[in-house]
Backbone bond lengths (Angstrom), bond angles and torsions (degrees), N, CA, C in turn:
res aa  C-N    CA-C-N  psi(-1)  N-CA   C-N-CA  omega(-1)  CA-C   N-CA-C  phi
1 X - - - 1.402 - - 1.483 113.11 -
2 X 1.326 119.44 144.98 1.440 119.15 171.81 1.568 106.72 -86.28
3 X 1.288 113.71 162.66 1.525 121.53 178.58 1.488 111.28 -132.04
4 X 1.249 115.14 154.40 1.445 121.12 179.03 1.522 109.63 -125.97
5 X 1.270 112.22 122.58 1.492 122.07 178.73 1.467 109.95 -101.59
6 X 1.340 116.55 131.82 1.477 124.66 175.31 1.470 112.49 -117.06
7 X 1.360 116.71 145.62 1.477 116.98 -179.09 1.475 108.72 -58.45
8 X 1.377 119.68 127.22 1.410 120.86 -171.26 1.529 110.89 -86.96
9 X 1.359 111.85 157.16 1.435 118.38 176.70 1.485 115.01 75.10
10 X 1.383 117.21 4.74 1.448 117.73 -175.23 1.548 115.47 42.18
11 X 1.454 112.74 52.03 1.347 119.56 -169.62 1.568 113.95 -66.02
12 X 1.272 114.10 135.35 1.502 117.33 179.26 1.599 112.06 -62.22
13 X 1.307 114.38 133.16 1.439 121.02 179.66 1.486 111.87 -157.07
14 X 1.315 117.46 173.52 1.429 117.75 -166.77 1.608 114.92 -112.07
15 X 1.272 119.63 -17.58 1.409 117.27 -170.17 1.546 113.49 -131.23
16 X 1.303 119.95 149.25 1.431 124.89 177.75 1.534 102.40 -85.32
17 X 1.296 114.66 112.56 1.485 123.26 179.12 1.525 107.57 -107.81
18 X 1.347 115.43 82.30 1.474 117.42 -174.38 1.549 109.00 -149.89
19 X 1.311 112.35 110.73 1.470 122.74 175.91 1.532 111.24 44.76
20 X 1.394 113.14 43.70 1.438 119.28 173.44 1.530 114.26 77.41
21 X 1.372 117.98 11.89 1.466 122.37 180.00 1.487 108.65 -58.62
22 X 1.351 115.09 -46.73 1.467 122.30 175.40 1.473 107.95 -141.94
23 X 1.332 121.25 135.29 1.443 121.62 -173.00 1.540 109.95 -61.20
24 X 1.271 122.15 143.79 1.482 125.52 175.04 1.496 107.97 -51.93
25 X 1.315 119.31 133.41 1.411 121.81 173.93 1.505 112.40 89.15
26 X 1.364 119.80 -8.39 1.457 120.49 179.48 1.460 113.35 -64.35
27 X 1.308 119.41 144.42 1.475 121.12 -175.05 1.476 113.36 -77.09
28 X 1.442 118.54 -24.42 1.445 118.15 -175.35 1.459 112.51 -75.48
29 X 1.351 113.34 156.07 1.421 121.53 178.87 1.565 108.97 -107.46
30 X 1.336 121.66 159.80 1.395 122.67 168.80 1.471 107.50 -65.78
31 X 1.338 119.65 146.74 1.447 122.58 -176.46 1.525 110.31 -63.45
32 X 1.365 113.70 149.89 1.516 115.38 176.59 1.542 108.18 -98.53
33 X 1.310 116.03 168.53 1.423 122.07 -175.70 1.520 107.80 -138.14
34 X 1.333 118.51 164.52 1.485 119.95 -173.51 1.560 113.90 -71.76
35 X 1.378 116.85 -20.97 1.433 119.45 -179.96 1.506 107.70 -138.51
36 X 1.380 121.08 160.54 1.434 121.55 173.49 1.518 114.93 -55.41
37 X 1.288 114.16 -41.34 1.544 123.21 -177.50 1.530 106.94 -60.61
38 X 1.270 117.78 -45.82 1.485 121.31 -176.26 1.558 109.22 -66.62
39 X 1.330 115.33 -39.29 1.510 119.45 179.14 1.473 108.61 -66.07
40 X 1.366 119.27 -41.91 1.459 121.99 -177.48 1.507 112.32 -67.91
41 X 1.361 119.09 -32.10 1.358 120.69 -175.85 1.560 115.95 -100.32
42 X 1.318 115.09 10.92 1.460 119.74 -178.45 1.485 109.74 -65.16
43 X 1.317 120.70 149.99 1.462 124.49 179.62 1.545 111.91 -52.30
44 X 1.242 116.83 -43.14 1.470 118.55 -177.14 1.617 113.08 -64.15
45 X 1.393 110.22 -40.88 1.455 116.82 173.84 1.495 111.90 -61.21
46 X 1.286 116.95 -44.81 1.479 120.20 -175.79 1.554 110.66 -65.91
47 X 1.354 113.14 -33.54 1.519 117.44 177.25 1.487 109.12 -66.99
48 X 1.328 117.24 -43.86 1.468 118.93 177.92 1.539 111.94 -60.52
49 X 1.344 114.36 -42.69 1.519 122.18 177.45 1.513 109.12 -58.63
50 X 1.254 120.00 -39.48 1.504 122.11 -178.27 1.549 107.18 -61.99
51 X 1.321 116.21 -43.27 1.457 120.00 -179.67 1.546 108.54 -70.40
52 X 1.302 116.98 -37.53 1.432 120.83 177.95 1.567 111.68 -58.57
53 X 1.311 110.85 -53.06 1.496 116.95 -179.27 1.565 116.96 -66.41
54 X 1.359 111.98 -20.19 1.495 119.81 -179.40 1.566 111.76 -90.99
55 X 1.228 116.51 1.03 1.522 121.60 -174.14 1.575 105.90 -56.17
56 X 1.266 112.30 150.43 1.482 123.10 171.08 1.634 109.20 55.29
57 X 1.288 116.19 25.48 1.485 119.20 179.45 1.469 115.97 71.10
58 X 1.388 117.94 19.74 1.454 119.63 -177.28 1.561 113.81 -56.53
59 X 1.308 112.16 -39.49 1.474 122.19 170.85 1.545 110.52 -162.53
60 X 1.238 119.06 165.36 1.476 120.26 -179.91 1.526 109.39 -67.10
61 X 1.329 113.37 141.39 1.484 118.60 179.38 1.503 113.21 -54.74
62 X 1.381 114.73 -40.43 1.438 122.63 -179.36 1.545 110.87 -72.69
63 X 1.269 118.79 -11.19 1.474 122.18 175.34 1.469 116.59 -101.61
64 X 1.334 114.35 -2.14 1.490 115.78 -172.92 1.540 113.19 -72.20
65 X 1.257 116.85 -31.80 1.455 121.69 176.78 1.508 115.68 40.82
66 X 1.344 116.20 55.65 1.512 120.36 -175.94 1.462 110.81 -65.00
67 X 1.319 114.11 148.03 1.448 122.64 176.57 1.519 109.45 -144.21
68 X 1.291 114.71 152.99 1.448 122.28 176.74 1.516 110.58 -95.75
69 X 1.305 119.70 120.95 1.492 127.70 -169.81 1.528 108.96 -99.85
70 X 1.322 120.31 98.50 1.440 122.00 172.76 1.488 113.70 86.67
71 X 1.333 115.41 -177.60 1.556 123.53 179.93 1.472 108.48 -79.75
72 X 1.357 112.50 160.55 1.441 120.23 173.11 1.529 111.25 -73.41
73 X 1.322 114.95 161.26 1.467 117.64 179.99 1.595 106.63 -130.61
74 X 1.254 116.48 151.61 1.551 119.80 -179.25 1.572 104.09 -76.59
75 X 1.303 115.28 138.76 1.455 123.04 175.33 1.493 109.67 -110.15
76 X 1.256 116.36 113.18 1.506 123.80 -174.20 1.566 106.44 -102.43
77 X 1.276 112.95 143.23 1.504 123.27 -178.18 1.510 109.03 -129.96
78 X 1.354 115.05 140.10 1.447 120.90 175.17 1.515 114.71 -39.13
79 X 1.275 118.41 124.23 1.505 122.47 -170.92 1.550 109.84 -87.39
80 X 1.256 121.09 131.02 1.453 125.94 170.16 1.466 113.69 -57.48
81 X 1.377 115.69 -31.72 1.423 119.86 179.97 1.553 112.39 -68.32
82 X 1.355 115.83 -33.22 1.416 122.44 179.65 1.584 104.95 -71.99
83 X 1.344 119.94 -46.64 1.457 123.72 178.28 1.476 109.78 -55.69
84 X 1.364 118.41 -41.00 1.373 121.98 -175.57 1.557 113.99 -80.39
85 X 1.311 114.38 -5.19 1.479 117.95 178.82 1.486 117.11 78.63
86 X 1.320 117.64 23.06 1.404 122.09 179.25 1.511 109.82 -65.73
87 X 1.369 118.50 125.80 1.433 122.77 -177.86 1.532 112.70 -50.43
88 X 1.318 117.95 130.12 1.421 122.56 177.67 1.491 118.44 75.17
89 X 1.321 115.12 0.87 1.500 119.73 177.61 1.518 111.83 -65.54
90 X 1.369 119.16 129.82 1.445 120.73 173.73 1.518 107.98 -70.07
91 X 1.401 111.69 160.18 1.441 117.59 -178.57 1.639 108.57 -64.96
92 X 1.217 118.61 -30.31 1.511 120.43 179.13 1.523 109.72 -146.33
93 X 1.292 110.17 164.56 1.555 116.20 -178.06 1.518 107.40 -134.42
94 X 1.318 116.04 152.17 1.441 120.95 -179.66 1.536 110.74 -73.42
95 X 1.321 116.86 126.86 1.398 122.26 178.77 1.507 114.23 -105.54
96 X 1.314 116.59 -31.67 1.445 118.69 176.32 1.522 106.96 -163.28
97 X 1.353 115.29 174.72 1.455 119.17 171.30 1.548 110.87 -109.79
98 X 1.253 119.15 146.09 1.506 120.93 180.00 1.513 111.35 -123.86
99 X 1.389 111.54 141.87 1.460 118.76 177.02 1.499 109.66 -121.26
100 X 1.184 116.69 144.75 1.576 122.28 178.00 1.530 112.25 -83.38
101 X 1.279 120.29 120.32 1.437 124.96 169.37 1.467 111.39 -105.31
102 X 1.338 112.83 142.45 1.492 119.35 -176.61 1.566 108.92 -130.66
103 X 1.331 115.61 136.61 1.394 120.00 175.98 1.603 111.28 -95.11
104 X 1.291 115.56 171.84 1.436 121.61 -179.88 1.490 113.73 -61.79
105 X 1.413 115.49 -27.54 1.503 116.65 -178.30 1.464 111.04 -96.23
106 X 1.363 119.11 8.44 1.468 121.58 179.91 1.471 117.17 97.20
107 X 1.405 118.16 -7.77 1.478 120.36 175.48 1.554 107.99 -55.97
108 X 1.377 113.74 146.15 1.434 120.18 174.06 1.495 111.58 -124.74
109 X 1.331 113.40 152.60 1.477 118.93 178.16 1.523 105.77 -146.64
110 X 1.332 114.69 158.90 1.489 119.88 175.16 1.523 107.63 -110.80
111 X 1.333 114.84 128.79 1.447 122.03 172.89 1.504 110.15 -98.66
112 X 1.343 117.06 121.81 1.383 121.50 179.08 1.543 111.42 -95.41
113 X 1.304 118.91 131.15 1.441 121.52 177.50 1.560 110.71 -124.89
114 X 1.297 116.57 145.04 1.435 120.78 177.68 1.592 108.61 -129.65
115 X 1.382 115.77 152.51 1.394 115.86 179.10 1.593 107.65 -85.32
116 X 1.345 110.91 143.44 1.450 116.88 -174.20 1.556 107.75 -93.68
117 X 1.361 114.85 155.34 1.472 119.80 -175.38 1.584 108.42 -57.43
118 X 1.291 116.69 -39.64 1.487 118.93 -177.24 1.476 114.32 -84.62
119 X 1.345 116.97 4.33 1.484 119.81 -178.83 1.416 111.15 107.83
120 X 1.256 122.36 161.04 1.425 124.86 178.06 1.532 109.72 87.97
121 X 1.363 113.64 167.56 1.504 123.95 -179.72 1.484 108.38 -119.75
122 X 1.318 114.89 146.22 1.479 121.04 179.88 1.512 110.11 -136.21
123 X 1.401 111.73 138.91 1.488 114.08 173.68 1.492 109.82 -77.55
124 X 1.320 118.23 126.60 1.398 124.05 -176.88 1.509 116.73 -115.73
125 X 1.328 118.54 -8.52 1.433 122.42 176.21 1.484 112.68 -161.76
126 X 1.355 115.04 144.85 1.466 120.72 172.63 1.595 105.57 -119.30
127 X 1.252 121.43 126.13 1.399 123.57 -178.13 1.522 109.46 -131.40
128 X 1.343 115.60 152.63 1.492 121.90 -176.98 1.554 108.68 -68.33
129 X 1.225 115.63 150.96 1.498 120.42 177.46 1.545 113.43 73.97
130 X 1.328 112.61 177.87 1.473 118.34 -175.17 1.542 113.31 -132.41
131 X 1.353 114.40 31.88 1.478 118.00 -175.17 1.487 113.48 -50.72
132 X 1.355 117.26 -41.57 1.452 120.69 -174.93 1.587 111.83 -57.06
133 X 1.299 112.30 -48.88 1.431 121.85 -173.51 1.578 106.33 -74.59
134 X 1.305 116.47 -40.38 1.530 123.46 -174.69 1.547 106.03 -62.70
135 X 1.300 118.37 -53.44 1.497 118.65 -177.53 1.506 114.62 -69.14
136 X 1.360 116.37 -26.87 1.447 117.72 169.68 1.469 114.34 -64.33
137 X 1.322 115.43 -37.72 1.470 120.61 177.92 1.472 109.92 -71.69
138 X 1.353 118.96 -37.84 1.422 122.11 -177.71 1.524 113.09 -71.09
139 X 1.319 117.87 -34.23 1.442 120.02 -172.34 1.576 110.55 -90.33
140 X 1.322 120.35 -21.93 1.390 124.76 -176.82 1.531 114.96 37.34
141 X 1.327 115.91 62.38 1.402 121.78 -176.55 1.510 110.10 173.38
142 X 1.424 112.85 -146.26 1.438 120.94 -178.72 1.543 104.47 -85.95
143 X 1.383 110.55 91.95 1.519 115.84 -178.72 1.545 107.51 -97.53
144 X 1.293 114.72 138.97 1.480 115.77 -179.85 1.496 109.10 -142.43
145 X 1.293 118.08 163.03 1.494 127.38 178.57 1.520 110.49 -118.90
146 X 1.342 110.16 139.63 1.464 119.27 169.21 1.566 106.29 -105.22
147 X 1.280 117.16 94.00 1.493 119.34 -166.26 1.536 113.79 -64.08
148 X 1.286 117.86 -29.74 1.430 120.82 -174.97 1.555 114.03 -59.45
149 X 1.407 114.99 -30.52 1.389 118.35 174.04 1.522 115.80 -122.25
150 X 1.357 112.78 18.14 1.479 123.70 178.38 1.565 107.89 49.23
151 X 1.364 116.22 55.16 1.383 123.16 176.28 1.469 114.85 -113.06
152 X 1.352 116.44 137.79 1.480 120.44 -178.09 1.450 108.58 -118.84
153 X 1.351 117.17 135.76 1.462 125.74 -174.76 1.578 110.32 -135.89
154 X 1.329 112.74 162.04 1.462 117.26 173.19 1.626 104.11 -125.53
155 X 1.220 116.13 137.10 1.450 123.06 177.34 1.521 108.83 -92.40
156 X 1.322 118.51 118.81 1.459 122.46 175.85 1.548 106.65 -120.70
157 X 1.332 114.53 104.63 1.446 116.87 -177.48 1.503 108.52 67.11
158 X 1.355 114.08 -126.03 1.394 120.09 178.49 1.562 113.62 -104.28
159 X 1.396 113.65 26.21 1.480 118.87 -179.86 1.511 111.15 -122.15
160 X 1.273 115.69 139.41 1.421 121.20 178.66 1.545 109.18 -105.03
161 X 1.368 117.14 116.36 1.416 119.71 -176.60 1.528 113.75 -112.36
162 X 1.302 119.06 143.56 1.485 119.84 -174.43 1.504 110.89 -80.53
163 X 1.309 115.64 149.94 1.464 124.88 178.96 1.517 110.03 -114.30
164 X 1.367 119.75 -18.52 1.417 123.84 179.55 1.530 114.38 -140.75
165 X 1.287 119.11 173.47 1.434 120.91 -175.99 1.504 113.39 -65.40
166 X 1.319 119.70 -30.71 1.475 122.91 176.11 1.486 108.84 -63.00
167 X 1.322 116.45 -40.78 1.519 120.55 -178.34 1.510 108.77 -71.07
168 X 1.407 116.82 -38.52 1.464 118.35 176.08 1.491 110.41 -56.21
169 X 1.298 117.21 -48.28 1.451 122.46 -176.42 1.570 107.86 -61.67
170 X 1.272 120.71 -29.32 1.441 123.64 -179.22 1.487 114.79 -79.93
171 X 1.388 115.70 -44.65 1.455 116.70 -171.45 1.550 112.87 -127.77
172 X 1.325 116.82 8.49 1.441 122.75 -178.42 1.496 114.19 84.29
173 X 1.310 118.69 162.19 1.446 123.05 -176.94 1.513 108.28 -64.23
174 X 1.322 119.49 -37.17 1.443 121.09 -173.86 1.638 111.22 -86.81
175 X 1.275 115.42 3.44 1.479 119.74 -177.98 1.466 114.70 74.52
176 X 1.287 117.07 -166.43 1.403 125.63 -176.29 1.556 116.34 -149.39
177 X 1.289 120.46 170.89 1.471 117.77 176.09 1.516 108.05 -78.31
178 X 1.368 112.70 160.28 1.451 116.15 178.32 1.463 111.18 -65.26
179 X 1.333 118.97 -35.25 1.481 122.15 179.78 1.550 108.30 -65.06
180 X 1.292 115.31 -41.62 1.499 117.48 179.70 1.544 111.10 -67.78
181 X 1.373 115.57 -35.98 1.426 117.42 -176.74 1.524 107.80 -68.59
182 X 1.394 117.51 -39.19 1.424 119.48 176.18 1.536 114.32 -58.83
183 X 1.380 114.38 -40.95 1.498 118.98 174.68 1.493 112.64 -55.00
184 X 1.376 113.52 -43.71 1.470 120.65 -179.71 1.586 112.40 -63.22
185 X 1.355 116.91 -46.47 1.405 117.91 -179.01 1.509 111.51 -72.11
186 X 1.324 120.43 -33.73 1.421 119.96 172.82 1.555 113.50 -59.55
187 X 1.295 117.33 -40.29 1.456 120.08 176.75 1.439 107.43 -64.88
188 X 1.334 120.30 -42.69 1.458 119.37 -175.08 1.492 117.01 -74.98
189 X 1.390 113.39 -36.82 1.520 118.68 -168.05 1.533 113.52 -124.72
190 X 1.352 115.26 -3.37 1.434 116.41 -173.78 1.471 116.88 -56.44
191 X 1.382 116.76 -26.90 1.478 122.36 -177.21 1.605 109.46 -99.78
192 X 1.306 115.86 6.53 1.461 122.03 -177.26 1.480 115.82 -117.17
193 X 1.341 117.17 19.35 1.453 121.55 -174.78 1.470 111.69 -80.08
194 X 1.405 120.12 165.29 1.409 119.78 176.05 1.473 116.83 -49.65
195 X 1.333 116.49 129.16 1.461 120.47 179.87 1.508 110.44 96.60
196 X 1.307 121.07 -11.51 1.526 122.40 178.79 1.507 108.72 -76.14
197 X 1.365 112.89 159.91 1.440 120.32 175.34 1.521 113.01 -52.22
198 X 1.399 116.21 -39.99 1.438 122.61 179.67 1.533 110.67 -61.86
199 X 1.355 116.19 -41.02 1.480 118.26 179.37 1.542 111.92 -67.31
200 X 1.357 112.50 -40.36 1.485 117.23 -178.82 1.541 111.82 -64.22
201 X 1.378 115.95 -25.93 1.448 116.21 -179.59 1.529 111.18 -80.38
202 X 1.385 115.87 -4.66 1.455 120.38 178.93 1.491 115.15 64.58
203 X 1.340 120.12 36.80 1.439 126.57 -178.72 1.472 110.05 -77.66
204 X 1.308 117.80 137.95 1.539 123.16 179.51 1.499 107.69 -92.28
205 X 1.360 112.40 148.22 1.424 117.93 177.38 1.534 115.32 83.96
206 X 1.314 116.52 161.83 1.494 119.99 -172.08 1.513 111.11 -100.15
207 X 1.312 121.46 -9.23 1.432 123.44 -177.95 1.536 106.48 -129.94
208 X 1.397 112.75 164.84 1.422 119.48 173.66 1.509 114.61 -82.10
209 X 1.299 117.48 -5.22 1.480 124.02 176.41 1.587 109.53 -72.97
210 X 1.298 117.18 157.07 1.466 119.25 177.46 1.526 112.45 -57.11
211 X 1.287 115.49 139.64 1.511 120.82 -179.59 1.536 104.25 -87.07
212 X 1.420 113.07 153.78 1.553 116.82 171.53 1.485 111.19 -67.45
213 X 1.322 112.68 160.97 1.439 120.56 179.21 1.480 109.42 -61.94
214 X 1.388 117.88 143.79 1.532 117.93 177.38 1.476 114.94 -64.14
215 X 1.329 114.80 140.28 1.484 118.41 172.29 1.468 109.25 -72.68
216 X 1.322 113.46 149.73 1.407 122.27 173.34 1.471 112.77 -58.68
217 X 1.348 119.56 126.52 1.504 122.40 175.96 1.523 106.37 -125.96
218 X 1.310 119.41 85.78 1.445 117.65 -179.07 1.460 114.44 -61.94
219 X 1.297 121.35 -27.64 1.434 119.83 -177.83 1.549 107.67 -136.61
220 X 1.309 117.34 115.21 1.450 122.94 179.53 1.511 107.73 -124.26
221 X 1.273 115.53 123.00 1.517 122.13 177.83 1.524 108.09 -91.26
222 X 1.327 112.29 131.26 1.535 114.84 170.76 1.506 105.95 -60.14
223 X 1.363 113.85 137.71 1.459 119.69 -170.45 1.517 111.18 -86.38
224 X 1.380 109.93 148.83 1.520 115.07 -175.36 1.569 114.07 -76.49
225 X 1.274 112.99 163.75 1.455 121.39 -174.06 1.487 110.79 -64.24
226 X 1.363 118.92 -24.10 1.429 121.42 -179.93 1.406 115.55 -74.97
227 X 1.326 124.18 -9.06 1.438 124.54 -177.40 1.560 113.56 -76.52
228 X 1.293 115.87 141.67 1.453 117.06 177.96 1.539 113.49 -83.89
229 X 1.248 116.15 159.11 1.489 118.06 -178.95 1.503 114.31 -79.13
230 X 1.320 117.63 141.73 1.495 118.18 169.52 1.446 107.46 -82.04
231 X 1.312 117.46 -176.83 1.474 124.08 176.12 1.476 112.91 -50.39
232 X 1.301 117.77 138.35 1.437 121.23 -178.97 1.508 110.43 -61.21
233 X 1.304 120.01 -23.80 1.445 120.41 -179.51 1.501 115.48 -70.60
234 X 1.357 113.63 -1.32 1.495 119.26 174.15 1.534 107.16 -105.62
235 X 1.274 120.48 29.95 1.439 126.85 -168.37 1.528 114.60 -56.58
236 X 1.272 119.20 -31.34 1.489 124.18 -179.48 1.483 115.01 -97.86
237 X 1.350 116.24 -60.57 1.415 122.13 177.07 1.488 108.98 -147.86
238 X 1.381 116.57 151.01 1.422 122.25 169.86 1.424 108.98 -103.96
239 X 1.318 122.28 121.50 1.443 124.25 -172.44 1.498 108.89 -101.66
240 X 1.347 115.94 136.38 1.326 123.61 178.10 1.528 111.03 -132.17
241 X 1.291 117.34 123.46 1.486 116.68 -176.54 1.522 106.43 -90.06
242 X 1.309 112.80 143.43 1.518 119.63 175.22 1.552 105.78 -93.47
243 X 1.266 116.42 132.92 1.477 120.85 178.30 1.480 111.23 -96.92
244 X 1.312 113.36 167.18 1.493 117.66 -173.34 1.538 109.46 -83.81
245 X 1.318 112.11 -164.35 1.486 118.28 -170.60 1.527 111.30 -62.98
246 X 1.301 116.59 -24.34 1.511 120.82 -175.14 1.443 112.34 -80.88
247 X 1.346 118.92 1.98 1.445 116.76 -175.64 1.532 113.51 -65.39
248 X 1.367 120.41 154.64 1.470 119.50 -177.83 1.498 108.79 -67.46
């Protein structure tokens, strides 16, 4: 399997470092837009996407003809407040919005946008595949991701249901109660929250078991200062495995 690695923690940074879009270390930021959709479909973003899709000679840059397909979706990630048992904390919180980009040859990518402190939305990452949008469409509700094991779920009332095989392995094909899910993530991550000794050591991944190989990420944008931090236990990289053609 291939794997995709994304910059963990949505770390604040200043430049789009993607296929030469902006030189590494440059002070300027990609322009912001009034909505995630406008940011995703901006001419500069589409130009970067053309280079992204043309990497490794996959197709000619001039033939890539990238387009943004549909509206953006909120991407929720397991909340450290929920793991810590903070009263009223939701199981997951929105970290960014994602839009699906498609090339002329059918390649897909996910454009991540975050709201900036001064207003407006900015593209902060381009990643292979469209997991974020696909699982949002599959779940039709409060969809969220547990990044440490690359598992996707949907919350239905007080039940957590799996949307992929990683989630099935975690909670069973029939899902589990929200209370039981919290017990599981507390066991797994309760000692790895922000401020813990584990977090201070800068350890990557949520478990002590070997992590999967990182997925190819041909274009990664340094993320904007408006992005919230993921769990500290993803301090180095968040690993997401790409599944084969039989994935849900």
